[in-house]
Gaussian input, Z-matrix of N, CA and C with variables (Angstrom, degrees):
# hf/3-21g

backbone

0 1
 N
 C     1     B1
 C     2     B2     1     A1
 N     3     B3     2     A2     1     D1
 C     4     B4     3     A3     2     D2
 C     5     B5     4     A4     3     D3
 N     6     B6     5     A5     4     D4
 C     7     B7     6     A6     5     D5
 C     8     B8     7     A7     6     D6
 N     9     B9     8     A8     7     D7
 C    10    B10     9     A9     8     D8
 C    11    B11    10    A10     9     D9
 N    12    B12    11    A11    10    D10
 C    13    B13    12    A12    11    D11
 C    14    B14    13    A13    12    D12
 N    15    B15    14    A14    13    D13
 C    16    B16    15    A15    14    D14
 C    17    B17    16    A16    15    D15
 N    18    B18    17    A17    16    D16
 C    19    B19    18    A18    17    D17
 C    20    B20    19    A19    18    D18
 N    21    B21    20    A20    19    D19
 C    22    B22    21    A21    20    D20
 C    23    B23    22    A22    21    D21
 N    24    B24    23    A23    22    D22
 C    25    B25    24    A24    23    D23
 C    26    B26    25    A25    24    D24
 N    27    B27    26    A26    25    D25
 C    28    B28    27    A27    26    D26
 C    29    B29    28    A28    27    D27
 N    30    B30    29    A29    28    D28
 C    31    B31    30    A30    29    D29
 C    32    B32    31    A31    30    D30
 N    33    B33    32    A32    31    D31
 C    34    B34    33    A33    32    D32
 C    35    B35    34    A34    33    D33
 N    36    B36    35    A35    34    D34
 C    37    B37    36    A36    35    D35
 C    38    B38    37    A37    36    D36
 N    39    B39    38    A38    37    D37
 C    40    B40    39    A39    38    D38
 C    41    B41    40    A40    39    D39
 N    42    B42    41    A41    40    D40
 C    43    B43    42    A42    41    D41
 C    44    B44    43    A43    42    D42
 N    45    B45    44    A44    43    D43
 C    46    B46    45    A45    44    D44
 C    47    B47    46    A46    45    D45
 N    48    B48    47    A47    46    D46
 C    49    B49    48    A48    47    D47
 C    50    B50    49    A49    48    D48
 N    51    B51    50    A50    49    D49
 C    52    B52    51    A51    50    D50
 C    53    B53    52    A52    51    D51
 N    54    B54    53    A53    52    D52
 C    55    B55    54    A54    53    D53
 C    56    B56    55    A55    54    D54
 N    57    B57    56    A56    55    D55
 C    58    B58    57    A57    56    D56
 C    59    B59    58    A58    57    D57
 N    60    B60    59    A59    58    D58
 C    61    B61    60    A60    59    D59
 C    62    B62    61    A61    60    D60
 N    63    B63    62    A62    61    D61
 C    64    B64    63    A63    62    D62
 C    65    B65    64    A64    63    D63
 N    66    B66    65    A65    64    D64
 C    67    B67    66    A66    65    D65
 C    68    B68    67    A67    66    D66
 N    69    B69    68    A68    67    D67
 C    70    B70    69    A69    68    D68
 C    71    B71    70    A70    69    D69
 N    72    B72    71    A71    70    D70
 C    73    B73    72    A72    71    D71
 C    74    B74    73    A73    72    D72
 N    75    B75    74    A74    73    D73
 C    76    B76    75    A75    74    D74
 C    77    B77    76    A76    75    D75
 N    78    B78    77    A77    76    D76
 C    79    B79    78    A78    77    D77
 C    80    B80    79    A79    78    D78
 N    81    B81    80    A80    79    D79
 C    82    B82    81    A81    80    D80
 C    83    B83    82    A82    81    D81
 N    84    B84    83    A83    82    D82
 C    85    B85    84    A84    83    D83
 C    86    B86    85    A85    84    D84
 N    87    B87    86    A86    85    D85
 C    88    B88    87    A87    86    D86
 C    89    B89    88    A88    87    D87
 N    90    B90    89    A89    88    D88
 C    91    B91    90    A90    89    D89
 C    92    B92    91    A91    90    D90
 N    93    B93    92    A92    91    D91
 C    94    B94    93    A93    92    D92
 C    95    B95    94    A94    93    D93
 N    96    B96    95    A95    94    D94
 C    97    B97    96    A96    95    D95
 C    98    B98    97    A97    96    D96
 N    99    B99    98    A98    97    D97
 C   100   B100    99    A99    98    D98
 C   101   B101   100   A100    99    D99
 N   102   B102   101   A101   100   D100
 C   103   B103   102   A102   101   D101
 C   104   B104   103   A103   102   D102
 N   105   B105   104   A104   103   D103
 C   106   B106   105   A105   104   D104
 C   107   B107   106   A106   105   D105
 N   108   B108   107   A107   106   D106
 C   109   B109   108   A108   107   D107
 C   110   B110   109   A109   108   D108
 N   111   B111   110   A110   109   D109
 C   112   B112   111   A111   110   D110
 C   113   B113   112   A112   111   D111
 N   114   B114   113   A113   112   D112
 C   115   B115   114   A114   113   D113
 C   116   B116   115   A115   114   D114
 N   117   B117   116   A116   115   D115
 C   118   B118   117   A117   116   D116
 C   119   B119   118   A118   117   D117
 N   120   B120   119   A119   118   D118
 C   121   B121   120   A120   119   D119
 C   122   B122   121   A121   120   D120
 N   123   B123   122   A122   121   D121
 C   124   B124   123   A123   122   D122
 C   125   B125   124   A124   123   D123
 N   126   B126   125   A125   124   D124
 C   127   B127   126   A126   125   D125
 C   128   B128   127   A127   126   D126
 N   129   B129   128   A128   127   D127
 C   130   B130   129   A129   128   D128
 C   131   B131   130   A130   129   D129
 N   132   B132   131   A131   130   D130
 C   133   B133   132   A132   131   D131
 C   134   B134   133   A133   132   D132
 N   135   B135   134   A134   133   D133
 C   136   B136   135   A135   134   D134
 C   137   B137   136   A136   135   D135
 N   138   B138   137   A137   136   D136
 C   139   B139   138   A138   137   D137
 C   140   B140   139   A139   138   D138
 N   141   B141   140   A140   139   D139
 C   142   B142   141   A141   140   D140
 C   143   B143   142   A142   141   D141
 N   144   B144   143   A143   142   D142
 C   145   B145   144   A144   143   D143
 C   146   B146   145   A145   144   D144
 N   147   B147   146   A146   145   D145
 C   148   B148   147   A147   146   D146
 C   149   B149   148   A148   147   D147
 N   150   B150   149   A149   148   D148
 C   151   B151   150   A150   149   D149
 C   152   B152   151   A151   150   D150
 N   153   B153   152   A152   151   D151
 C   154   B154   153   A153   152   D152
 C   155   B155   154   A154   153   D153
 N   156   B156   155   A155   154   D154
 C   157   B157   156   A156   155   D155
 C   158   B158   157   A157   156   D156
 N   159   B159   158   A158   157   D157
 C   160   B160   159   A159   158   D158
 C   161   B161   160   A160   159   D159
 N   162   B162   161   A161   160   D160
 C   163   B163   162   A162   161   D161
 C   164   B164   163   A163   162   D162
 N   165   B165   164   A164   163   D163
 C   166   B166   165   A165   164   D164
 C   167   B167   166   A166   165   D165
 N   168   B168   167   A167   166   D166
 C   169   B169   168   A168   167   D167
 C   170   B170   169   A169   168   D168
 N   171   B171   170   A170   169   D169
 C   172   B172   171   A171   170   D170
 C   173   B173   172   A172   171   D171
 N   174   B174   173   A173   172   D172
 C   175   B175   174   A174   173   D173
 C   176   B176   175   A175   174   D174
 N   177   B177   176   A176   175   D175
 C   178   B178   177   A177   176   D176
 C   179   B179   178   A178   177   D177
 N   180   B180   179   A179   178   D178
 C   181   B181   180   A180   179   D179
 C   182   B182   181   A181   180   D180
 N   183   B183   182   A182   181   D181
 C   184   B184   183   A183   182   D182
 C   185   B185   184   A184   183   D183
 N   186   B186   185   A185   184   D184
 C   187   B187   186   A186   185   D185
 C   188   B188   187   A187   186   D186
 N   189   B189   188   A188   187   D187
 C   190   B190   189   A189   188   D188
 C   191   B191   190   A190   189   D189
 N   192   B192   191   A191   190   D190
 C   193   B193   192   A192   191   D191
 C   194   B194   193   A193   192   D192
 N   195   B195   194   A194   193   D193
 C   196   B196   195   A195   194   D194
 C   197   B197   196   A196   195   D195
 N   198   B198   197   A197   196   D196
 C   199   B199   198   A198   197   D197
 C   200   B200   199   A199   198   D198
 N   201   B201   200   A200   199   D199
 C   202   B202   201   A201   200   D200
 C   203   B203   202   A202   201   D201
 N   204   B204   203   A203   202   D202
 C   205   B205   204   A204   203   D203
 C   206   B206   205   A205   204   D204
 N   207   B207   206   A206   205   D205
 C   208   B208   207   A207   206   D206
 C   209   B209   208   A208   207   D207
 N   210   B210   209   A209   208   D208
 C   211   B211   210   A210   209   D209
 C   212   B212   211   A211   210   D210
 N   213   B213   212   A212   211   D211
 C   214   B214   213   A213   212   D212
 C   215   B215   214   A214   213   D213
 N   216   B216   215   A215   214   D214
 C   217   B217   216   A216   215   D215
 C   218   B218   217   A217   216   D216
 N   219   B219   218   A218   217   D217
 C   220   B220   219   A219   218   D218
 C   221   B221   220   A220   219   D219
 N   222   B222   221   A221   220   D220
 C   223   B223   222   A222   221   D221
 C   224   B224   223   A223   222   D222
 N   225   B225   224   A224   223   D223
 C   226   B226   225   A225   224   D224
 C   227   B227   226   A226   225   D225
 N   228   B228   227   A227   226   D226
 C   229   B229   228   A228   227   D227
 C   230   B230   229   A229   228   D228
 N   231   B231   230   A230   229   D229
 C   232   B232   231   A231   230   D230
 C   233   B233   232   A232   231   D231
 N   234   B234   233   A233   232   D232
 C   235   B235   234   A234   233   D233
 C   236   B236   235   A235   234   D234
 N   237   B237   236   A236   235   D235
 C   238   B238   237   A237   236   D236
 C   239   B239   238   A238   237   D237
 N   240   B240   239   A239   238   D238
 C   241   B241   240   A240   239   D239
 C   242   B242   241   A241   240   D240
 N   243   B243   242   A242   241   D241
 C   244   B244   243   A243   242   D242
 C   245   B245   244   A244   243   D243
 N   246   B246   245   A245   244   D244
 C   247   B247   246   A246   245   D245
 C   248   B248   247   A247   246   D246
 N   249   B249   248   A248   247   D247
 C   250   B250   249   A249   248   D248
 C   251   B251   250   A250   249   D249
 N   252   B252   251   A251   250   D250
 C   253   B253   252   A252   251   D251
 C   254   B254   253   A253   252   D252
 N   255   B255   254   A254   253   D253
 C   256   B256   255   A255   254   D254
 C   257   B257   256   A256   255   D255
 N   258   B258   257   A257   256   D256
 C   259   B259   258   A258   257   D257
 C   260   B260   259   A259   258   D258
 N   261   B261   260   A260   259   D259
 C   262   B262   261   A261   260   D260
 C   263   B263   262   A262   261   D261
 N   264   B264   263   A263   262   D262
 C   265   B265   264   A264   263   D263
 C   266   B266   265   A265   264   D264
 N   267   B267   266   A266   265   D265
 C   268   B268   267   A267   266   D266
 C   269   B269   268   A268   267   D267
 N   270   B270   269   A269   268   D268
 C   271   B271   270   A270   269   D269
 C   272   B272   271   A271   270   D270

   B1=1.4077
   B2=1.4905
   B3=1.2447
   B4=1.4959
   B5=1.5418
   B6=1.3669
   B7=1.4889
   B8=1.4840
   B9=1.3178
   B10=1.4442
   B11=1.5216
   B12=1.3532
   B13=1.4625
   B14=1.5391
   B15=1.3745
   B16=1.4342
   B17=1.5322
   B18=1.2957
   B19=1.5063
   B20=1.4775
   B21=1.3267
   B22=1.4629
   B23=1.5588
   B24=1.3261
   B25=1.5023
   B26=1.4970
   B27=1.3842
   B28=1.4654
   B29=1.4607
   B30=1.3732
   B31=1.4422
   B32=1.4341
   B33=1.3252
   B34=1.4949
   B35=1.5013
   B36=1.3239
   B37=1.4510
   B38=1.5256
   B39=1.3252
   B40=1.4194
   B41=1.5233
   B42=1.3343
   B43=1.3656
   B44=1.5485
   B45=1.3513
   B46=1.4969
   B47=1.5053
   B48=1.2969
   B49=1.4350
   B50=1.5905
   B51=1.2787
   B52=1.4953
   B53=1.5316
   B54=1.3107
   B55=1.5071
   B56=1.5066
   B57=1.3305
   B58=1.4580
   B59=1.5597
   B60=1.2871
   B61=1.4866
   B62=1.5171
   B63=1.3260
   B64=1.4047
   B65=1.5507
   B66=1.3368
   B67=1.4566
   B68=1.5878
   B69=1.2954
   B70=1.4797
   B71=1.5285
   B72=1.3365
   B73=1.4859
   B74=1.5289
   B75=1.3597
   B76=1.4373
   B77=1.5192
   B78=1.2713
   B79=1.4178
   B80=1.4992
   B81=1.3111
   B82=1.4654
   B83=1.5854
   B84=1.3893
   B85=1.4938
   B86=1.5225
   B87=1.3743
   B88=1.5649
   B89=1.4856
   B90=1.2718
   B91=1.4216
   B92=1.5271
   B93=1.3038
   B94=1.5426
   B95=1.4324
   B96=1.2920
   B97=1.4852
   B98=1.4478
   B99=1.3370
   B100=1.4477
   B101=1.4804
   B102=1.3287
   B103=1.4631
   B104=1.5535
   B105=1.3474
   B106=1.4480
   B107=1.5732
   B108=1.3223
   B109=1.4666
   B110=1.5553
   B111=1.3030
   B112=1.4396
   B113=1.4986
   B114=1.3429
   B115=1.5062
   B116=1.4784
   B117=1.3155
   B118=1.4264
   B119=1.4286
   B120=1.3683
   B121=1.4749
   B122=1.5318
   B123=1.2828
   B124=1.4290
   B125=1.4693
   B126=1.2615
   B127=1.4867
   B128=1.5962
   B129=1.2757
   B130=1.4939
   B131=1.5486
   B132=1.3557
   B133=1.5069
   B134=1.5527
   B135=1.2853
   B136=1.4529
   B137=1.5475
   B138=1.3058
   B139=1.4122
   B140=1.5037
   B141=1.2997
   B142=1.4786
   B143=1.4977
   B144=1.3820
   B145=1.4664
   B146=1.5150
   B147=1.3709
   B148=1.4594
   B149=1.4919
   B150=1.3296
   B151=1.4671
   B152=1.5582
   B153=1.3332
   B154=1.4724
   B155=1.5687
   B156=1.3024
   B157=1.4671
   B158=1.5617
   B159=1.3530
   B160=1.4465
   B161=1.4652
   B162=1.3245
   B163=1.4494
   B164=1.4919
   B165=1.3242
   B166=1.4741
   B167=1.5527
   B168=1.3604
   B169=1.4261
   B170=1.5346
   B171=1.3058
   B172=1.4486
   B173=1.5499
   B174=1.2967
   B175=1.4740
   B176=1.5611
   B177=1.3002
   B178=1.4656
   B179=1.4339
   B180=1.3510
   B181=1.5045
   B182=1.5324
   B183=1.2795
   B184=1.4572
   B185=1.5677
   B186=1.3583
   B187=1.4418
   B188=1.5452
   B189=1.3363
   B190=1.4339
   B191=1.5604
   B192=1.3076
   B193=1.4935
   B194=1.5713
   B195=1.3498
   B196=1.5032
   B197=1.4887
   B198=1.3727
   B199=1.4639
   B200=1.5803
   B201=1.3897
   B202=1.4659
   B203=1.5196
   B204=1.3130
   B205=1.4966
   B206=1.4998
   B207=1.3044
   B208=1.4381
   B209=1.5481
   B210=1.3173
   B211=1.4465
   B212=1.5221
   B213=1.3270
   B214=1.4072
   B215=1.5776
   B216=1.2888
   B217=1.4240
   B218=1.5489
   B219=1.2894
   B220=1.4796
   B221=1.4837
   B222=1.3234
   B223=1.4599
   B224=1.4975
   B225=1.3444
   B226=1.4831
   B227=1.4830
   B228=1.3492
   B229=1.4516
   B230=1.5450
   B231=1.2981
   B232=1.4754
   B233=1.4812
   B234=1.3585
   B235=1.4117
   B236=1.4483
   B237=1.3244
   B238=1.4731
   B239=1.5046
   B240=1.2850
   B241=1.4821
   B242=1.4520
   B243=1.3320
   B244=1.4707
   B245=1.5179
   B246=1.3335
   B247=1.3716
   B248=1.4840
   B249=1.3481
   B250=1.4330
   B251=1.5555
   B252=1.3364
   B253=1.5200
   B254=1.5860
   B255=1.3046
   B256=1.4401
   B257=1.5683
   B258=1.2873
   B259=1.5260
   B260=1.4990
   B261=1.3469
   B262=1.4775
   B263=1.5332
   B264=1.3469
   B265=1.4690
   B266=1.5391
   B267=1.3037
   B268=1.3734
   B269=1.5845
   B270=1.3224
   B271=1.4362
   B272=1.5089
   A1=108.92
   A2=116.14
   A3=121.33
   A4=110.00
   A5=115.28
   A6=117.32
   A7=110.22
   A8=118.46
   A9=124.09
   A10=110.14
   A11=118.93
   A12=121.78
   A13=107.59
   A14=117.66
   A15=119.97
   A16=112.77
   A17=112.99
   A18=119.13
   A19=110.66
   A20=117.99
   A21=122.95
   A22=109.46
   A23=115.57
   A24=120.86
   A25=112.52
   A26=114.09
   A27=119.09
   A28=116.76
   A29=117.10
   A30=119.88
   A31=114.50
   A32=119.05
   A33=124.53
   A34=113.86
   A35=116.23
   A36=120.63
   A37=107.29
   A38=117.79
   A39=123.04
   A40=110.97
   A41=117.18
   A42=121.42
   A43=112.72
   A44=114.07
   A45=118.38
   A46=111.00
   A47=118.40
   A48=122.81
   A49=107.99
   A50=114.95
   A51=119.97
   A52=113.19
   A53=117.27
   A54=121.11
   A55=108.69
   A56=118.68
   A57=124.53
   A58=108.17
   A59=116.92
   A60=119.43
   A61=110.58
   A62=119.31
   A63=123.66
   A64=116.17
   A65=114.24
   A66=114.98
   A67=115.06
   A68=118.84
   A69=118.68
   A70=106.28
   A71=114.04
   A72=121.40
   A73=113.04
   A74=115.24
   A75=118.88
   A76=112.43
   A77=117.80
   A78=124.28
   A79=110.23
   A80=116.47
   A81=122.04
   A82=109.90
   A83=113.46
   A84=116.02
   A85=109.93
   A86=114.41
   A87=116.39
   A88=111.50
   A89=117.29
   A90=121.76
   A91=115.30
   A92=113.42
   A93=119.58
   A94=120.31
   A95=118.93
   A96=123.29
   A97=111.63
   A98=120.51
   A99=126.02
   A100=115.12
   A101=119.34
   A102=119.63
   A103=109.25
   A104=113.61
   A105=118.01
   A106=112.89
   A107=116.65
   A108=121.03
   A109=110.85
   A110=116.99
   A111=122.30
   A112=113.57
   A113=116.65
   A114=119.42
   A115=115.75
   A116=114.22
   A117=121.02
   A118=109.11
   A119=116.61
   A120=120.56
   A121=106.65
   A122=118.29
   A123=126.43
   A124=112.10
   A125=118.74
   A126=122.07
   A127=110.11
   A128=117.02
   A129=118.56
   A130=111.76
   A131=116.24
   A132=120.36
   A133=106.04
   A134=120.73
   A135=122.03
   A136=109.37
   A137=117.63
   A138=120.49
   A139=112.86
   A140=117.67
   A141=121.33
   A142=113.09
   A143=115.56
   A144=121.19
   A145=110.77
   A146=118.33
   A147=120.91
   A148=112.99
   A149=116.60
   A150=123.32
   A151=109.10
   A152=115.63
   A153=119.51
   A154=110.61
   A155=117.34
   A156=122.73
   A157=109.75
   A158=115.61
   A159=122.50
   A160=109.86
   A161=118.73
   A162=123.72
   A163=112.50
   A164=116.56
   A165=120.37
   A166=110.53
   A167=116.38
   A168=119.36
   A169=111.68
   A170=118.21
   A171=121.90
   A172=109.68
   A173=116.49
   A174=120.07
   A175=115.40
   A176=116.32
   A177=120.28
   A178=115.88
   A179=117.03
   A180=118.90
   A181=113.46
   A182=116.96
   A183=121.56
   A184=108.99
   A185=114.85
   A186=121.15
   A187=107.74
   A188=116.00
   A189=120.06
   A190=111.53
   A191=118.33
   A192=122.62
   A193=105.52
   A194=112.84
   A195=113.44
   A196=113.86
   A197=116.19
   A198=122.84
   A199=113.02
   A200=112.15
   A201=119.99
   A202=109.72
   A203=116.64
   A204=120.53
   A205=114.61
   A206=118.83
   A207=123.49
   A208=107.94
   A209=121.17
   A210=120.89
   A211=112.48
   A212=117.19
   A213=120.49
   A214=115.13
   A215=116.92
   A216=118.55
   A217=110.43
   A218=117.71
   A219=122.18
   A220=111.57
   A221=116.90
   A222=120.22
   A223=107.94
   A224=118.32
   A225=121.70
   A226=109.74
   A227=117.94
   A228=117.90
   A229=107.20
   A230=114.56
   A231=119.63
   A232=112.06
   A233=119.15
   A234=121.66
   A235=111.01
   A236=114.97
   A237=120.17
   A238=108.83
   A239=118.34
   A240=122.13
   A241=110.52
   A242=117.59
   A243=123.35
   A244=108.79
   A245=115.96
   A246=121.57
   A247=115.24
   A248=118.79
   A249=118.69
   A250=105.68
   A251=110.04
   A252=116.16
   A253=106.78
   A254=111.48
   A255=119.81
   A256=108.09
   A257=113.39
   A258=117.28
   A259=109.39
   A260=113.87
   A261=117.86
   A262=110.26
   A263=115.96
   A264=119.56
   A265=108.36
   A266=120.00
   A267=125.24
   A268=112.79
   A269=114.84
   A270=121.15
   A271=108.01
   D1=-42.23
   D2=-176.78
   D3=-66.67
   D4=-36.38
   D5=179.19
   D6=-66.18
   D7=-39.66
   D8=-179.00
   D9=-66.57
   D10=-34.56
   D11=177.94
   D12=-70.77
   D13=-45.18
   D14=178.07
   D15=-57.72
   D16=-44.95
   D17=-179.46
   D18=-61.37
   D19=-46.96
   D20=-175.88
   D21=-65.28
   D22=-46.50
   D23=-177.28
   D24=-65.25
   D25=-34.30
   D26=-178.92
   D27=-88.57
   D28=-12.23
   D29=-176.95
   D30=71.69
   D31=23.25
   D32=-179.70
   D33=-79.30
   D34=149.18
   D35=167.59
   D36=-76.24
   D37=173.73
   D38=175.67
   D39=-58.16
   D40=-42.05
   D41=-176.12
   D42=-70.07
   D43=-38.09
   D44=174.43
   D45=-64.83
   D46=-36.82
   D47=179.75
   D48=-66.21
   D49=-41.57
   D50=175.35
   D51=-60.10
   D52=-45.47
   D53=179.53
   D54=-66.27
   D55=-40.70
   D56=-178.77
   D57=-63.45
   D58=-44.14
   D59=-180.00
   D60=-66.21
   D61=-41.56
   D62=-179.06
   D63=-70.07
   D64=-34.65
   D65=-169.06
   D66=-128.16
   D67=-8.13
   D68=-175.87
   D69=-101.07
   D70=113.75
   D71=-179.17
   D72=-59.01
   D73=-38.10
   D74=179.87
   D75=-62.78
   D76=-42.28
   D77=175.47
   D78=-62.03
   D79=-51.39
   D80=-177.69
   D81=-59.40
   D82=-43.01
   D83=-179.65
   D84=-63.81
   D85=-40.36
   D86=178.25
   D87=-59.79
   D88=-28.35
   D89=-179.84
   D90=-89.06
   D91=0.55
   D92=-176.91
   D93=93.12
   D94=6.54
   D95=178.26
   D96=-93.78
   D97=141.11
   D98=-179.96
   D99=-96.42
   D100=-23.56
   D101=178.91
   D102=-150.42
   D103=175.21
   D104=-172.31
   D105=-73.68
   D106=-14.57
   D107=-175.83
   D108=-83.44
   D109=-16.65
   D110=179.06
   D111=-82.90
   D112=142.52
   D113=173.94
   D114=65.00
   D115=141.04
   D116=177.30
   D117=-132.19
   D118=155.45
   D119=-177.77
   D120=-139.03
   D121=135.60
   D122=165.34
   D123=-118.02
   D124=132.60
   D125=-176.50
   D126=-57.68
   D127=-32.33
   D128=177.96
   D129=-57.08
   D130=-31.46
   D131=178.34
   D132=-65.26
   D133=-43.00
   D134=179.66
   D135=-62.85
   D136=-48.09
   D137=-179.38
   D138=-60.98
   D139=-39.62
   D140=176.32
   D141=-64.87
   D142=-40.79
   D143=177.60
   D144=-61.62
   D145=-45.22
   D146=177.28
   D147=-62.39
   D148=-44.52
   D149=-178.04
   D150=-60.14
   D151=-42.22
   D152=-176.75
   D153=-72.80
   D154=-39.71
   D155=177.68
   D156=-63.23
   D157=-43.63
   D158=179.83
   D159=-64.28
   D160=-48.64
   D161=177.24
   D162=-56.03
   D163=-44.91
   D164=179.19
   D165=-61.78
   D166=-43.17
   D167=-179.25
   D168=-65.54
   D169=-39.29
   D170=178.44
   D171=-64.02
   D172=-40.52
   D173=-179.82
   D174=-73.17
   D175=-33.45
   D176=-174.03
   D177=-114.56
   D178=-18.55
   D179=-174.72
   D180=82.43
   D181=-5.15
   D182=-174.86
   D183=-94.87
   D184=127.75
   D185=178.16
   D186=-92.85
   D187=102.84
   D188=-177.61
   D189=-70.43
   D190=-27.71
   D191=-179.77
   D192=-65.28
   D193=-52.15
   D194=-178.71
   D195=-64.54
   D196=-33.55
   D197=176.42
   D198=-60.78
   D199=-40.74
   D200=-179.18
   D201=-71.17
   D202=-43.69
   D203=-177.29
   D204=-76.97
   D205=-29.75
   D206=-172.94
   D207=-132.11
   D208=63.19
   D209=-176.39
   D210=-60.18
   D211=134.62
   D212=174.54
   D213=81.54
   D214=-5.92
   D215=-179.87
   D216=-149.07
   D217=170.11
   D218=172.27
   D219=-84.45
   D220=135.75
   D221=179.76
   D222=-63.65
   D223=141.75
   D224=177.57
   D225=-111.92
   D226=32.48
   D227=-180.00
   D228=-95.39
   D229=162.88
   D230=176.28
   D231=-77.80
   D232=-18.80
   D233=-179.22
   D234=-76.71
   D235=144.06
   D236=173.44
   D237=-95.73
   D238=122.30
   D239=-177.58
   D240=-89.36
   D241=54.13
   D242=172.40
   D243=-122.94
   D244=161.53
   D245=179.12
   D246=-105.54
   D247=143.37
   D248=174.84
   D249=-81.68
   D250=151.20
   D251=175.75
   D252=-71.59
   D253=125.92
   D254=177.82
   D255=-113.87
   D256=125.40
   D257=-179.16
   D258=-83.61
   D259=167.18
   D260=-179.54
   D261=-65.68
   D262=-32.60
   D263=-178.65
   D264=-65.69
   D265=-35.55
   D266=-177.58
   D267=-71.38
   D268=-26.21
   D269=-177.32
   D270=-84.17

């Protein structure tokens, strides 16, 4: 969830997010890591997360992203906290 928020607020592509996670100590510190040897990320993990969140929203109508970011109220941001469908070819 924190990675998606960083990506959205920074305007990064998935690849830029990946590079920032791997090599930017400020990003890693914000995520709770103290050095470059801690934590690992695969882009397929992000894609699977998005697919599952989107599927849940389609099935239930409940936006878990909005619920996590704005508990107890509706988000009043201009951003839409939903994910576009990304095909395997695009990844």
